[in-house]
DOTOR-725026 format. One record per residue (C-alpha): z, x, y. Coordinates in Angstrom, 2 decimals. Layout:
N
[[Z X Y]] ...
# end
This chain:
105
[[-56.86 -15.58 10.91]] [[-55.84 -14.84 7.45]] [[-56.03 -11.01 8.29]] [[-53.67 -11.60 11.27]] [[-51.57 -13.15 9.16]] [[-51.35 -10.14 6.49]] [[-51.06 -7.95 9.27]] [[-47.78 -9.63 10.81]] [[-46.60 -9.97 7.03]] [[-47.48 -5.89 6.38]] [[-46.00 -5.23 10.01]] [[-42.70 -7.00 9.03]] [[-42.45 -5.38 5.66]] [[-43.36 -2.27 7.01]] [[-40.48 -2.84 10.08]] [[-37.96 -3.60 7.48]] [[-38.29 -0.45 5.36]] [[-37.72 1.39 8.27]] [[-34.86 0.34 9.43]] [[-33.33 0.42 6.12]] [[-34.25 3.66 5.71]] [[-32.65 4.55 9.26]] [[-29.47 2.54 7.90]] [[-29.21 5.20 5.05]] [[-29.94 8.07 7.37]] [[-27.30 6.97 9.96]] [[-23.73 7.88 10.23]] [[-21.75 6.00 7.51]] [[-20.46 2.75 8.46]] [[-17.04 2.34 10.69]] [[-14.53 -0.36 11.85]] [[-14.38 -3.17 9.72]] [[-17.67 -2.31 8.01]] [[-16.02 0.81 6.50]] [[-17.09 2.17 3.05]] [[-14.51 2.65 0.04]] [[-15.12 6.57 -0.01]] [[-13.73 6.94 3.23]] [[-10.47 6.04 1.87]] [[-10.85 9.38 -0.17]] [[-10.04 11.16 3.26]] [[-6.15 12.59 3.85]] [[-4.51 9.74 5.21]] [[-1.63 10.64 6.83]] [[0.84 12.80 4.92]] [[-1.27 12.44 1.66]] [[-4.06 14.69 1.04]] [[-7.83 13.71 -0.01]] [[-7.57 12.15 -3.19]] [[-11.18 13.18 -4.24]] [[-14.60 13.61 -2.63]] [[-15.16 11.21 0.19]] [[-18.87 11.78 0.01]] [[-20.84 10.75 2.79]] [[-17.57 10.50 5.02]] [[-16.54 14.06 4.53]] [[-17.94 14.71 8.04]] [[-15.76 11.95 9.46]] [[-12.61 12.32 8.01]] [[-10.78 14.38 11.20]] [[-12.31 11.69 13.34]] [[-11.57 8.36 11.71]] [[-8.23 6.72 12.69]] [[-5.73 6.62 9.43]] [[-6.23 2.76 9.86]] [[-9.88 3.04 9.05]] [[-9.38 5.37 6.19]] [[-6.57 3.13 5.21]] [[-8.37 0.08 5.19]] [[-11.25 1.70 3.06]] [[-8.32 2.98 1.03]] [[-7.10 -0.53 0.24]] [[-10.21 -2.29 0.25]] [[-11.54 0.15 -2.72]] [[-8.46 -0.85 -4.75]] [[-9.32 -4.81 -4.82]] [[-11.30 -6.46 -7.47]] [[-14.10 -8.82 -7.19]] [[-11.59 -11.48 -8.47]] [[-9.00 -10.65 -5.88]] [[-6.84 -8.66 -7.73]] [[-5.72 -5.28 -7.02]] [[-4.80 -2.04 -8.44]] [[-2.84 -0.73 -5.66]] [[0.24 0.34 -7.74]] [[-0.24 3.77 -8.34]] [[0.54 5.28 -5.20]] [[3.05 2.92 -3.70]] [[3.77 5.44 -1.05]] [[0.50 5.85 0.33]] [[-0.16 1.95 0.15]] [[3.14 1.60 2.30]] [[2.00 4.10 4.67]] [[-1.51 2.42 4.80]] [[-0.08 -1.44 5.64]] [[2.14 0.55 8.35]] [[-0.86 1.92 9.76]] [[-3.24 -0.78 9.74]] [[-0.84 -2.90 11.09]] [[-0.02 -0.91 14.06]] [[-3.64 -0.89 14.62]] [[-4.08 -4.38 14.70]] [[-0.97 -5.33 16.43]] [[-1.63 -2.28 19.36]] [[2.11 -1.12 18.60]] 
# end
C-alpha cells in the first residue's frame, strides 16, 4: 500500500514537471495572459523598442491591442503606480487600440 502511494506521488511530480517543461517550450502566451516583453514589438507606427525576446516570432501576428496590453502591463509597478510618461504618443495609441478591440469598434 505504501508503495502504491509513493508511486502515485512520484507520478504526480513527474506529471507536474512535464507540464512545466511543456509550458516553457510552447508558444508565448497571448491575449490577456500575454507577457510584458511583447510590448517591445513594433506597435502601430512605433518601432521595436528593444528585443521582444521569445515574442519576436509573434510580432507579426499579434494584434496591436495585444502588444499594447503588454506595453501597458510592463510599465505598471507592483504598487499600482506607472511609469508610462516617457512615450505619451505611444500610450495614447495603445489606449485607443485596446479600447477599439474591447469595444469592437
